N, C-alpha and C positions, 0 to 999 in steps of 0.2 A: 217662727220666721226670723230672719235676720233684718234688723231695722237700723237705718242711719238717720239720725235726727240732726238737723242743721240749726245752729244757734249757740249762744253762750250766756244768756241772761236768766233772770228769775223765771220768765215764761218757759224757757227750755228746761229748767230744772223741774218745773211743775209738769211739763210734758213727760219727762223721763220718769218722774215719780209715778205718774198714772200709767204709762206704758208698761212699766215693770210689774204692774199688778195683773197683766194679761196672761192668761194661760197659753196664748198663742206665741208668746215671745220665746225665741231661742237666744239670740245675742242682740244687745243694744250697743250701738256706737253713737257717739255725739261729737260733732265737728263744729267748732273746736271745743265746746263744753266749758265747764268751770269746775272748781273743786267739789261743788255739790253734786253735779252730774257724774263725777268720777266715782262717787259712792254707789251709783246705780248701774253704771255701764262702763264702757271704755272710751275715754276721750281720745280723739285723733286730731293732730295739729294740721288741719286743712282749712283754708280760707273759704267762707261760705259762697264766695263768688268765683272761685277757681274751679270752673266746671270740668276741666280736663282732669284735674287731680281727684275730684269727686268721682268722676267716671272710673278712673283707674282703681280707686279704692273699692267701689261698688263691684267691679268685675272680680277683683282679687278676693274679696271677702264674701262673695256670693250673696249680695244684699238683695232682699226681696221687696223692701219697701223704703222709700225715701219720704221723710216727714219734714216739711220745710217750716221752720218756726217763724222766721222774720220775712218782711216784705221785700227786701232788696233783691234776693235771688229770684223771686217770682217776677218782679218788674223787669229784671234782666233776662228772663226767659228760660229758667232752668227746667220748667215743665216741658217746654217745646224742645229743648236740647235732648231730654231723655226720650221722648216719644219718637223723635226723628232719628235716633241712633240705633243701629242694628243690635248692638251689644246691650243696650239699656232699655229698649222699648218694652220688655216684659216686666220691668220693675215698676211696681205701683208707685205713683207720685201723688202725695197728698198735698195739693197746692194748686192755685189757679194757673191757667195758661197766661202767656205774656199779654194777650189782649184782655183777658179777664182781669189781670192785675192792674190794668189801666184804671179800674174803679178807685184804686188808691194812688196809683202812679201819676194820675192827671186829674186834678180837681175839676178842670174844665170838661174833660170827658165824662166824669161822674155826674156833674150837674146837667150836662146835655142828655145823658142817659136817663136821669130822673125826669127831666122835662118831657122827653119823648114817650116815656111809659107812665106818665101821670102819677109819679111818686111824690108825695108832699114834701116840699123843701122850701127854703128861703128864696125870695126873689134875688136874681143875680145877673151880672154881666161880666165878661172876660175882656181884659185889655192887655196890649203889648206896649212897648216903648213908642211905637209909631202912632198909637191911639191914646196916649196918656192924657191928652186934653179932653177927649171924650170920657175918660175915666173920671177926671175932675168934675165934669158935668153930671155924670151919673151919681157921684157922691152927693151932689147938691140936691138930688131927688130923694135922698134917704134921710132918716133921722138918726141922731147919735144914740148909742155908740156905733162905730163903723167897723165892719169885719173885712179884712183883707187876707187872702190866702194865696201863698205861692202855689203855682199850678203843679209843680213836681215835688218829689220827695225832698224834704229839708230837715231830716233827722228830728222830726217832731217839733221844730221851731218855726215853721213857716206860716203860722197863723198869727196875725196882729190884730188886736182890738184897740181902736183909737176912740178917745172920749170926745174929741172935737174935730170939726171939719178941717182946720188948718193942719193939725197933726196927721189926719188921714191923708190929705193931699201930699204932704211931705213924705210920709211913709210909702205911699204908692210910688212916688218918684224914686225913692231910695231902692225899693224892691225891684223896680223895672230896670234900674241902673246897676243891678248886680249884688244887692244885699245878700241874697241867698244863692248866688251863682246862677247856674243854668236853671235851677228849680224855679226861679222867679222871672224868667224871660216872659212869662205870661202870669198875670195876677187876676184872680177871681175876687170881685167885690160883691158882697151879698148883704142883705138886710139882717139886722141883729134879731135873733129869735129870743123871746122871753119864755120862762118856764123852768122846769127842773130837768136836768140831764139824766139820762140813763143809757146804758150800753146793752144791746141785745146781740146774741150770737147764734149763728146757725152753722151746721155742717151739712153740705149738700153734695150729691153725686151728679148734679146738673138736671135731675128729674124730680126727685123727692128731697126732703130736707128733715133734719131733726133740730128742733128748737132747744137750745141749751139754756141753763140758768142765766138770768140777767144779772147785771152788776152795776154799781155806781162807783166811779173812781174819783179821786181828789187830786186835781192837777196842780194847784197852787202850792208854793213852798210854805206859805205862812198859814197859821191857824185863822179860822174865819174866812178861808178861801181868799187870802190876800197875798200880794207879792208875785214873783215871777212864776211863769208856767214851768212845770217840770215834766218828766216822763210819767209821773204819777206817784203820789205819796201814800196811797192806801186804797183799799176798795172794800165794798160790802156786797154780799148777796145773801138772800133775796132783797128786793127793793120794794118797799110797801106801796109806793105810788105807781108801780107797774103791776096793776091788778089784772085779773082775768079779762075784764072788758078791754083794758088798754092793750094787753097782749094780742087779743083777737083782732083789734084794729091794726096792730103792727103786722100781723100775719096777712090779713086780707088787703091792706092798703099799701104795704111796703115789701114784705118778704116775697109773697107770691108774684106780684108784678115784677120784682127784680129777677126772679128765676125765669119767669116767662120772657122777660126782655133779653136775658142772656141767651135763652134758647132761640128767640127770634133773630138775634144777631149772629147766630151760629158760633157762639163763644163757648168753648169747652171749659167747664168750671167744675173742678173736683176738689173741694176743700172748704175752708172756713170763710164765712163773711161776718165781719164785725160791723154792726150798724150803730153808729153814734146818733142818739135821738134826743129831741127836746119834747118833753111832755108839756104841752101848752093847753091848760084847762082840759086835760083828758084826751087831747088830740095829738097824735105823733107826727113829728116832722124830722126828716133826716138832716143831720148836721154833716155827717161824712160817712163814707164807706171805708173800711179797711179790709184787706184781703187775707188776714191772718187773725189769730187770737190777740187780745190786748195784754199789756203788761202794766200794772199788776193785776188786771182782772182775771187772767188765767189762774192766778194763785188762789182765787176764791171760787171760780167756776168749776174747775176740775175736782176739788174736794167735795163738791155737791153733786157731781155727776155719778150716778149709779149705773154704770155701763162698762163693758170691756172696750177700752178705746181702740185696740187693734181690731176687734170684731167690727166696730163701726167703720174703721178705715177700710177693712176688707169690703164692706158694703159699698163704700164710696168707689173703690177701685173696680168693682164688678157691677156697679149701678143697681145694687140690690139694697140700698140703705133703707128703703121704706119697709123692709122686712125685719129690720134689726130692732132690738130692745134698747130703749134709752129712757131711763127714769131719773128723777131728781130727789136727792136727799132733802128731807124737810127742814133740817137744821140750818142755822145761820152761819155763814163763813165770813170772817173778817181778816184782812191782812193789813199790817202796818209796816211801812217802809222805814228802815234804818238807813240814813244817808250820811255821807261825809259832810262835815262842817264846811260851809261855803258853797255847796251845791245849790242851785244849778250853775253858779259862776265858777270861779277857780277853787280848787280844793286839793289837799295833799293825798298822795297815794302811798301805798306801802306801810300802812299803819296796822300793827298787829291786832287781831280780833281774838277775844277770849270769851268763854262762857257758853258758847253754842251747845257744847256737849252736856250742859246742865239743864237744857230745855226739854221738858217731857210732856207738857200740856199743849204744845203747839208744834207746827211744822215750820222749820226754818229753811226757806228757799233761798239759795245763794244767787246773787246777781253780779255785783261788782267785786268779786273776790279772786284771789290767787294764792298759790302756795310758794313760800320762800323759806328755805332751810327747815322744811317740815312744819312750818307755822302758817296758819291762815292769816291773810292780811287783806287790806282793802286795795282795790284796783280800779274803782269807778265811783261815780257819784251816788247812785242807788246801790247800796251794798247788800242788804238783806231784806227779805220780805217775810215777816213773822205772821203766820196764818193759824187761826184757831177756829174750831167748830164748837157750837153749843146750841142748846134748844132755844136760847134767846140771844138777841144782839148784845144785850148787856153782859151776858155770860161770856160770849165770844170775845168781846172787847176786853173784859177783865183778864181773860187768859192771855191774850196777846200782850197786853201791857205788863202783866206779871212776868211773862217770859222775857220781854225786852229788858226788864230790870236785872236779869241774870247775865245779859250780854254786855261786853265792854269793848270799846275802842275809842281812842282819843277823838274828841270833838264830834262824837256820834249825835246825830240830830234826827228827831222824829216828831211828827205832829201828834198832839195829844187830844185832838178833837175829831178824829176819824169816826164817822157814823153818828155824830151828835145831831146833825140835821135830820137824819132819819128818825132818831129817837124823839126829837121835837115834833116832827111831822105826825108821828103816831099819836102824840098827845093832843 
């Protein structure tokens, strides 16, 4: 089949890498893609939110399947655009409907959905500028630290954790007064959950689902989980504290009620759900939903996925996913992000990258890269995701760090403590 994949990051490079392993693939196109995806398919210069250009390309190239990598086109309704168009309606779309994408597109919608369907999550309330004083009062009922979330999409920057009540009140006022633009016209305040975070992922056709390998990512820029939040500085899969008992609880208390709730709300959902969880003394609580795969989690989940991805996607499109085979490789996968110096604040772009061709023990997924004068260079904050598989987490980490030692670009930064918490947990 002919497949169009939307996106340009490390996640989409991992998607392309996995899709090209399918016997069902004829041609793979990536819009807009990056130099890494160009090695696996054909990049096309189309904005992921330009639905008319995407339509024209799909018609011209006889696309059979659209795979949506990032959340923004889903929140903007690309699924609905396709199914309502006479020329596009027969193209399979792997991605949530606009209403389904509200699980990520609106924190308030997601929290109300969880409340309605008895899905365990933190206590919360939502406030607007008109009710800011009530927000101050609600903060007084909570204990520090305080969690404030912009209701809408804020490029991964809309969650603020405040250590004291005065800072929390000031931050609430700033957010409601436009700190994150339209995304923070409403703000969700919720109690702080303690425990260990883990991400779990499913692929669903709206009826059945496949549970994918879990992962733990590392959001903070600094070692020891200190400093500013980033898009993710590394990830590990599997996660030792997400054992069979915990997974069973997640399935029965969270995943199955989520799918039942979507069905009850008559929300058509054909794609991925990423569930950010807190493991609190063995009990799972939902921190957030995302309506796509994570980044850099995809870079460790897909290498452990023993399945034909396009075959699974066909099952989603035909609502026969329950009949498909989906197994997990028993090895451990680790990815370490190589970032531009200064990220997540200001950083230089256009810095030449060398050495990736010398890496043979790991997979180098490209994220913030571009080509200039036939040379690979940096174009973003998170530049590369270096992924390795091994029978042990120690072995996978060793491979990734040895591979990173072969890569060069000016002011390259990476965390040297990825996975250390899991190693210590095992002990």
